[in-house]
C-alpha positions as MATLAB code, in Angstrom:
seq = 'XXXXXXXXXXXXXXXXXXXXXXXXXXXXXXXXXXXXXXXXXXXXXXXXXXXXXXXXXXXXXXXXXXXXXXXXXXXXXXXXXXXXXXXXXXXXXXXXXXXXXXXXXXXXXXXXXXXXXXXXXXXXXXXXXXXXXXXXXXXXXXXXXXXXXXXXXXXXXXXXXXXXXXXXXXXXXXXXXXXXXXXXXXXXXXXXXXXXXXXXXXXXXXXXXXXXXXXXXXXXXXXXXXXXXXXXXXXXXXXXXXXXXXXXXXXXXXXXXXXXXXXXXXXXXXXXXXXXXXXXXXXXXXXXXXXXXXXXXXXXXXXXXXXXXXXXXXXXXXXXXXXXXXXXXXXXXXXXXXXXXXXXXXXXXXXXXXXXXXXXXXXXXXXXXXXXXXXXXXXXXXXXXXXXXXXXXXXXXXXXXXXXXXXXXXXXXXXXXXXXXXXXXXXXXXXXXXXXXXXXXXXXXXXXXXXXXXXXXXXXXXXXXXXXXXXXXXXXXXXXXXXXXXXXXXXX';
ca = [
      59.836   62.265  -68.019;
      58.025   65.720  -69.261;
      55.788   65.460  -72.252;
      58.039   68.485  -73.867;
      61.267   70.163  -74.439;
      62.088   67.352  -77.078;
      65.278   68.649  -78.579;
      66.542   68.463  -74.407;
      64.957   65.937  -73.060;
      65.202   63.233  -75.864;
      67.837   63.403  -77.759;
      67.651   59.796  -78.825;
      64.764   60.461  -80.665;
      66.446   63.288  -83.200;
      69.271   60.592  -83.055;
      66.877   57.658  -84.280;
      65.501   59.966  -87.216;
      68.657   61.498  -88.171;
      70.347   57.718  -88.428;
      67.095   56.248  -90.484;
      67.359   59.197  -93.120;
      71.005   59.175  -93.472;
      70.505   55.062  -94.186;
      67.331   56.007  -96.339;
      69.606   58.685  -98.312;
      72.698   56.624  -98.328;
      71.112   53.321 -100.199;
      68.913   56.368 -102.554;
      71.748   58.257 -103.577;
      74.091   56.456 -103.513;
      76.419   59.750 -102.895;
      80.431   59.446 -102.823;
      82.732   58.450  -99.948;
      84.537   61.592  -99.688;
      81.538   63.755  -99.626;
      80.255   61.482  -96.923;
      83.325   61.530  -95.203;
      83.524   65.369  -95.246;
      80.387   65.822  -93.375;
      81.204   63.461  -91.219;
      84.294   65.995  -90.534;
      82.383   69.324  -90.488;
      79.676   67.800  -88.416;
      82.262   66.632  -85.974;
      83.832   70.079  -86.123;
      80.652   71.461  -85.416;
      79.986   69.338  -82.301;
      83.459   70.590  -81.026;
      82.309   74.721  -81.470;
      79.154   73.934  -80.021;
      80.327   71.957  -77.249;
      78.878   74.399  -74.104;
      75.875   75.071  -76.208;
      74.331   72.132  -75.145;
      70.600   73.369  -76.747;
      71.933   73.951  -80.219;
      74.513   70.771  -80.264;
      71.867   68.166  -80.676;
      71.545   69.888  -84.270;
      74.990   68.838  -84.979;
      75.423   65.431  -83.334;
      72.203   64.939  -85.793;
      74.417   65.988  -88.437;
      77.147   63.115  -87.582;
      74.554   60.272  -87.520;
      73.121   61.346  -90.549;
      76.441   61.371  -92.422;
      77.856   58.369  -90.450;
      74.568   56.216  -91.292;
      74.785   57.184  -95.279;
      78.854   55.520  -94.931;
      77.727   52.535  -92.771;
      74.919   51.259  -95.317;
      76.682   51.884  -98.425;
      78.453   48.276  -98.158;
      74.999   46.619  -97.683;
      73.159   48.804 -100.310;
      75.947   49.061 -102.841;
      77.903   46.115 -102.640;
      81.320   45.137 -105.164;
      79.867   42.375 -107.673;
      81.529   40.406 -110.067;
      80.661   41.063 -113.789;
      77.450   39.106 -114.734;
      78.178   36.142 -117.000;
      79.287   32.392 -116.628;
      81.649   30.916 -113.459;
      82.620   28.117 -112.238;
      80.840   27.979 -108.885;
      82.059   26.327 -105.646;
      80.257   27.020 -102.373;
      77.708   25.948  -99.388;
      74.075   24.884  -99.554;
      71.938   26.983  -96.677;
      68.785   26.391  -95.481;
      66.191   23.968  -97.042;
      65.489   24.122 -100.997;
      62.018   24.613 -102.281;
      60.702   22.969 -105.613;
      57.846   24.556 -107.327;
      55.384   21.930 -108.620;
      54.592   24.007 -111.736;
      57.626   23.479 -113.360;
      60.124   21.530 -111.084;
      62.528   24.376 -110.809;
      64.565   24.170 -107.231;
      65.594   27.893 -105.323;
      67.777   27.869 -102.523;
      70.543   29.878 -101.064;
      74.516   29.474 -101.125;
      77.198   30.609  -98.449;
      81.079   30.947  -98.893;
      80.830   31.445 -102.548;
      83.977   31.043 -104.902;
      83.548   31.991 -108.418;
      86.493   31.314 -111.265;
      85.817   32.699 -114.372;
      86.894   32.025 -118.089;
      90.271   33.640 -117.093;
      91.157   32.146 -114.109;
      90.189   34.773 -111.784;
      88.702   34.388 -108.851;
      86.071   36.511 -106.891;
      84.085   35.925 -103.966;
      80.538   36.439 -102.438;
      79.278   35.652  -98.904;
      75.806   34.514 -100.117;
      73.591   34.153 -103.515;
      70.190   33.048 -104.479;
      70.614   29.988 -106.495;
      67.858   28.568 -108.633;
      68.058   26.030 -111.422;
      66.149   22.855 -113.074;
      66.979   19.492 -111.678;
      67.908   16.438 -113.626;
      65.361   13.942 -113.323;
      65.354   11.803 -110.227;
      67.877   14.200 -108.891;
      68.066   14.687 -104.881;
      68.142   18.802 -104.308;
      71.355   20.084 -102.544;
      71.113   19.875  -98.942;
      71.957   22.459  -96.198;
      75.501   21.878  -95.394;
      76.262   20.262  -99.022;
      79.182   21.614 -100.994;
      78.207   22.383 -104.530;
      80.445   22.892 -107.485;
      78.898   23.584 -110.923;
      78.741   26.176 -113.894;
      76.408   28.851 -113.334;
      75.730   31.990 -114.574;
      76.298   34.883 -111.949;
      73.618   37.835 -112.672;
      72.595   41.239 -110.578;
      69.132   41.263 -109.434;
      66.876   43.988 -110.948;
      66.045   46.609 -109.397;
      62.132   48.224 -109.312;
      61.275   48.658 -113.062;
      57.876   50.676 -112.247;
      56.482   52.780 -109.358;
      54.068   49.435 -108.449;
      56.753   46.780 -109.063;
      58.669   44.196 -107.506;
      61.850   45.029 -106.412;
      64.129   42.225 -106.378;
      67.556   43.413 -105.663;
      66.166   45.191 -103.027;
      64.015   41.905 -101.283;
      67.445   39.797 -101.526;
      69.772   43.116 -100.166;
      67.210   43.143  -97.018;
      68.290   39.172  -96.290;
      71.636   40.083  -97.353;
      72.063   38.260 -100.299;
      74.140   41.135 -102.941;
      73.598   38.591 -106.501;
      71.613   35.521 -108.051;
      73.126   32.198 -109.989;
      71.198   30.727 -112.005;
      71.578   26.971 -113.579;
      73.276   24.294 -112.664;
      75.419   22.333 -115.286;
      77.697   19.639 -114.274;
      76.663   19.840 -110.861;
      78.546   18.193 -108.090;
      77.460   17.257 -104.641;
      79.692   16.672 -101.605;
      78.756   14.352  -99.987;
      76.287   12.997 -103.049;
      73.862   12.218 -100.875;
      72.977   14.250  -97.130;
      69.725   12.739  -95.588;
      69.292   15.672  -93.186;
      70.618   19.083  -92.652;
      73.766   20.304  -91.065;
      72.982   23.123  -89.086;
      71.946   21.652  -85.916;
      69.138   24.232  -85.042;
      67.646   23.563  -88.321;
      67.661   19.817  -87.357;
      65.620   21.057  -84.151;
      63.529   22.972  -85.820;
      62.321   20.520  -88.148;
      62.197   17.758  -85.255;
      59.844   20.318  -83.449;
      57.634   20.300  -86.189;
      57.759   16.562  -86.921;
      56.640   16.458  -83.077;
      53.908   19.116  -83.213;
      52.907   17.090  -86.279;
      52.274   13.371  -84.110;
      50.921   14.923  -81.391;
      48.170   17.684  -83.061;
      46.986   16.740  -86.411;
      44.816   18.616  -87.622;
      46.242   21.676  -85.644;
      49.833   21.317  -86.425;
      49.990   23.476  -89.142;
      48.937   26.261  -87.157;
      51.045   25.623  -84.037;
      54.183   24.985  -86.286;
      53.407   28.934  -87.364;
      52.806   30.315  -83.927;
      55.456   28.943  -82.604;
      58.901   28.556  -85.107;
      57.243   30.158  -88.180;
      56.950   27.160  -90.473;
      53.541   28.463  -92.285;
      54.469   25.502  -95.450;
      51.269   23.302  -94.075;
      48.846   26.180  -94.141;
      46.382   25.812  -96.827;
      46.115   28.886  -98.936;
      42.001   29.392  -97.221;
      43.812   29.984  -94.109;
      46.325   32.309  -95.286;
      43.483   33.859  -97.221;
      41.224   34.114  -94.093;
      43.362   35.740  -92.177;
      44.433   38.541  -94.783;
      40.715   39.119  -94.984;
      40.503   39.402  -91.243;
      42.991   41.741  -90.945;
      45.117   39.523  -89.067;
      47.620   37.968  -91.243;
      50.128   39.279  -88.933;
      49.418   36.523  -86.287;
      50.820   33.721  -88.505;
      54.572   35.086  -88.971;
      56.202   34.718  -85.329;
      56.758   38.304  -84.547;
      56.423   40.936  -81.559;
      53.462   39.663  -80.701;
      54.050   36.241  -80.419;
      57.381   37.228  -78.718;
      55.791   39.191  -75.992;
      53.348   36.358  -75.586;
      56.392   34.030  -74.775;
      58.217   36.516  -72.332;
      55.444   37.655  -70.815;
      55.055   33.564  -69.397;
      58.549   33.932  -68.860;
      58.044   36.538  -66.380;
      55.389   35.735  -64.811;
      57.179   32.442  -63.571;
      60.167   34.127  -63.022;
      58.016   37.103  -60.456;
      56.276   34.227  -58.938;
      59.595   33.115  -57.960;
      60.774   36.326  -56.492;
      63.921   36.465  -59.244;
      65.542   39.963  -58.975;
      64.965   42.547  -61.985;
      68.844   41.932  -63.219;
      67.996   38.081  -63.060;
      64.915   38.402  -64.932;
      66.965   40.037  -67.523;
      69.808   37.498  -67.905;
      66.969   34.346  -67.771;
      65.283   36.714  -70.447;
      67.934   37.398  -72.292;
      69.391   34.112  -72.519;
      66.128   32.774  -73.996;
      65.854   35.159  -76.478;
      69.276   34.523  -77.542;
      68.363   30.891  -77.946;
      64.759   31.467  -79.830;
      66.337   34.212  -82.496;
      69.042   30.683  -83.020;
      66.241   28.410  -83.455;
      64.529   30.366  -85.819;
      67.227   31.353  -87.616;
      67.317   35.427  -86.353;
      64.377   36.039  -88.536;
      64.059   40.013  -88.660;
      61.203   39.877  -86.633;
      61.830   38.072  -83.736;
      65.275   39.953  -83.786;
      63.472   43.169  -83.771;
      61.178   42.021  -80.780;
      63.639   40.602  -78.535;
      65.838   43.809  -79.296;
      62.913   45.944  -78.194;
      62.080   43.567  -75.132;
      65.529   43.817  -73.750;
      65.718   47.522  -73.748;
      62.340   47.908  -71.698;
      63.770   45.009  -69.034;
      67.335   47.130  -69.398;
      65.673   50.621  -68.070;
      64.022   48.426  -65.024;
      67.584   46.896  -64.084;
      69.398   50.217  -64.212;
      66.348   52.145  -62.693;
      66.216   54.568  -65.197;
      63.125   56.521  -65.856;
      60.451   54.786  -68.426;
      60.222   56.712  -71.605;
      58.231   54.675  -74.692;
      59.704   57.223  -76.679;
      63.430   57.268  -75.969;
      63.205   53.072  -75.671;
      61.697   52.514  -79.483;
      64.418   55.160  -80.801;
      67.102   53.025  -79.064;
      65.415   49.546  -80.100;
      65.247   51.009  -83.799;
      68.988   51.959  -83.903;
      70.297   48.941  -82.195;
      67.712   47.191  -85.346;
      69.341   48.975  -88.092;
      72.807   48.972  -86.556;
      72.447   44.583  -87.094;
      70.734   45.124  -90.212;
      70.249   48.317  -91.966;
      68.403   47.460  -94.830;
      65.531   46.629  -92.994;
      64.302   49.832  -93.224;
      63.235   49.385  -96.511;
      61.515   46.306  -95.349;
      57.313   46.591  -94.750;
      57.796   44.278  -91.678;
      60.230   46.232  -90.065;
      57.641   49.816  -90.949;
      54.960   47.924  -89.882;
      56.267   46.916  -86.392;
      57.679   50.681  -85.597;
      54.597   52.184  -86.666;
      52.429   49.876  -84.832;
      54.380   50.346  -81.588;
      54.540   54.020  -82.176;
      51.225   54.490  -82.977;
      50.425   52.590  -79.307;
      53.176   55.025  -77.698;
      51.633   58.250  -78.981;
      48.045   57.980  -79.886;
      47.328   54.728  -77.516;
      47.528   56.760  -74.308;
      45.759   59.608  -75.639;
      42.544   57.707  -76.278;
      42.659   55.903  -73.055;
      42.528   59.683  -71.511;
      39.249   60.223  -73.617;
      38.095   56.947  -71.949;
      38.792   58.109  -67.848;
      35.456   60.037  -67.446;
      33.608   56.724  -68.172;
      34.862   55.180  -65.194;
      35.543   51.941  -66.626;
      36.518   48.896  -64.119;
      37.323   45.489  -64.474;
      36.974   43.470  -67.670;
      35.389   46.297  -69.379;
      38.668   48.563  -68.406;
      41.206   46.077  -70.080;
      38.820   45.918  -73.208;
      38.737   49.674  -73.626;
      42.531   49.485  -73.286;
      42.455   46.124  -75.715;
      40.653   48.241  -78.417;
      42.754   51.123  -78.104;
      46.137   49.738  -78.452;
      44.322   47.960  -81.610;
      42.942   51.596  -82.781;
      46.117   53.302  -82.119;
      48.451   50.146  -83.718;
      45.719   50.124  -86.853;
      45.647   54.216  -87.644;
      49.222   54.060  -87.777;
      50.036   51.195  -90.401;
      47.030   51.793  -92.353;
      48.687   54.144  -94.822;
      51.961   52.019  -95.225;
      49.690   48.941  -95.579;
      47.204   50.475  -97.835;
      50.097   51.774  -99.967;
      52.073   47.979 -100.047;
      48.800   45.974 -100.269;
      46.142   48.165 -101.280;
      43.847   46.679  -98.740;
      42.401   47.504  -95.563;
      40.471   45.457  -93.122;
      37.235   46.654  -91.405;
      36.672   43.704  -89.375;
      40.357   43.599  -88.255;
      39.443   46.281  -86.415;
      36.570   44.257  -84.403;
      38.086   41.071  -84.184;
      41.937   42.094  -83.471;
      42.227   42.076  -79.783;
      40.042   38.886  -79.573;
      42.640   37.230  -81.794;
      45.568   38.322  -80.363;
      44.239   36.931  -77.170;
      43.318   33.397  -78.508;
      46.634   32.984  -79.977;
      47.963   33.761  -76.699;
      45.915   31.167  -75.462;
      46.526   28.920  -78.277;
      50.569   29.490  -78.163;
      50.365   28.120  -74.329;
      48.586   25.352  -74.900;
      50.672   24.219  -78.340;
      53.500   24.056  -75.825;
      51.793   22.302  -72.712;
      51.431   19.447  -75.810;
      54.877   19.846  -77.153;
      56.543   19.234  -73.652;
      54.070   16.370  -73.185;
      55.059   14.757  -76.485;
      58.616   14.959  -75.226;
      57.755   12.528  -72.124;
      54.939   10.175  -73.585;
      53.578   10.739  -77.358;
      50.269    9.140  -76.374;
      49.166   11.271  -73.487;
      50.389   14.288  -75.492;
      47.634   13.173  -78.226;
      45.216   12.479  -75.657;
      45.358   15.662  -74.021;
      45.735   17.292  -77.305;
      42.157   16.888  -78.896;
      40.741   19.960  -76.485;
      43.454   22.035  -78.625;
      42.657   20.345  -81.771;
      38.779   21.364  -81.287;
      39.736   25.082  -79.781;
      41.720   25.674  -83.138;
      39.351   24.490  -85.093;
      36.773   26.938  -83.703;
      39.108   29.614  -83.791;
      39.549   29.047  -87.243;
      35.899   28.938  -87.917;
      35.705   32.452  -86.079;
      37.803   33.965  -88.178;
      36.551   32.533  -91.138;
      32.866   33.970  -90.708;
      34.683   37.364  -89.725;
      36.498   37.759  -92.851;
      33.266   36.699  -94.922;
      30.864   39.617  -92.928;
      29.920   42.419  -95.384;
      32.688   45.144  -96.216;
      35.411   43.619  -94.389;
      37.939   43.916  -96.794;
      38.403   47.382  -98.841;
      40.358   47.579 -101.849;
      42.001   51.090 -102.030;
      44.279   53.090 -104.700;
      48.366   53.836 -103.724;
      47.698   57.105 -101.108;
      49.581   59.845 -102.215;
      52.451   60.635  -99.971;
      51.416   64.175  -99.161;
      48.310   62.922  -98.180;
      50.435   59.927  -95.603;
      52.414   62.760  -94.522;
      49.730   64.959  -93.669;
      47.738   62.256  -91.882;
      50.871   61.363  -89.371;
      50.816   65.017  -89.073;
      47.664   64.939  -87.488;
      48.496   62.042  -85.447;
      51.641   63.409  -83.823;
      49.321   66.628  -83.652;
      47.406   64.425  -81.353;
      49.515   62.896  -79.393;
      49.901   63.810  -75.750;
      53.641   64.974  -76.517;
      52.466   68.233  -78.785;
];
C-alpha cells in the first residue's frame, strides 16, 4: 500500500481520529443529546449527497463517526446517579479487598447494587467503590459474598486543579460511576467465605501460590510478569524499575502478551499449522488469558491488536501498520470508551505509532552501514526503543514529570531478559504441577538469573543522570514535537 494519498487509501486512519475526537468531545463538553443527533443526521445526509464523489465523502463519514462517538460515550462519561446521601445498601463483593496498614481502612468493589433511600425509593448501580473502617477482628468481605449495610453514597470528585488527581475519571475508566463509604450494621451472607466465589480469581491465586512454592525469592517477579500480581514486590524494586525507565515491564501489557504469543506461534509454525488454525488457537488462548487477568485493559488492548494483525494475514490483505493500528484503536474504544483518558492506553498506542512512523525511517538511515546478523538485530532493537520513547516521552513527562535517560540504553536488553525469564517461569510452573520438588530443584538457576537481572537493573538505575526531573511541557510544544515526528516519517 502506498505511503501517500492518506484520505483515499487509509480512510480508517481518519475515521479512528474522528472516533477518538468524538469520545473526547462527548466526555469533556457534555453536549445535549439533541444536538448530537442533529449532527448525526446532517452527516448522514451529507454522505448521501457526496456518495458519488468518493474523494470528499470520507470527510462526511468522519463527521458521522465524530457525532456518533460523542453519543456513544455519553452514558459512560456522564452516568445517571442517585443523589448523594445515606442509603440502605445491598450488593455483592467483587474482587479481593485491600486493607491499609496505616489505619486499617478496607477498600473494595461492589457490583449489582441496590440502594434504598429513607423514602423507600429504590435505585440501582452496576458497580461502586466501597471504603469503610471495620470492627476489631472483623473479616473483610470476600469476592462473591452478599453484603447489606447502611452507607453513604457520594459522587467522586473530579480534578480540582490543573495537576491534581482526577478521582472521578480514574473510577469511570474502570467502569465505576459512584462511591460508597461506611458500613453501619454490616451483614455478610454467608457470614464466612474462605475463598473467592469467582473461579478465575481462585485460579489466579492458585497460580501465585504455586509460583511462591517453586520459585521462592523470585516469585514476586514471576507473579508480576505472568499474572499481573505486584503486591509482593518491594518498594525498592518498584523504584529501581521506575528510575531505569522500564517500569512498564512489571505490568502485564502488550510486551508480555507479545512474548507469550510469539512462543505459541513459534510452536504452531513448527507443527505446520495453517494461518487459520493459528488465528483460532491464538484467539482462544488470548481469550483465556484475558479472562484469567479479569479482562485488564492492557491485556485486552494487546489481544485486540494481535488478533487484528493475524486476521489480516488470514484474509491475505495487504499489511498496512497504520490501518491495523487504527482498527485496533477503534475496537478498544468500542469496548472501553473511557480508556481514551487512561495514561496506559495513551502510552501503548503512542509507542506503537512511534515504531510505525519513526522505526522504519531509522532503519533506512542505517542501511548504508550494511549491518548483518547480531548487529542488525541490535540496531533494530534500539531503533524500536528510540522510536517508541520519542512518541511516549511528552505524555510520560506530562504525567510523571520524569524522563529516564538510562532507559534508552537498557530498554532493549531488559525486554529481552523479561522474555527469557517469562519462558523460564512458565517452565518451572509447569514442572511444579507434575512434581514440586523437581520444580524447586530446576528453579534454582532461574532464581539466580532473576537476582542477576534485578542487580543489573539496580546498577543501571544508580548511574549518574539516570533520571531527569522535568516540568510539565506546554501543550503547544507537545503538538509541535509530534508534528515534527510525523513530518520525519515515510508517510509525508
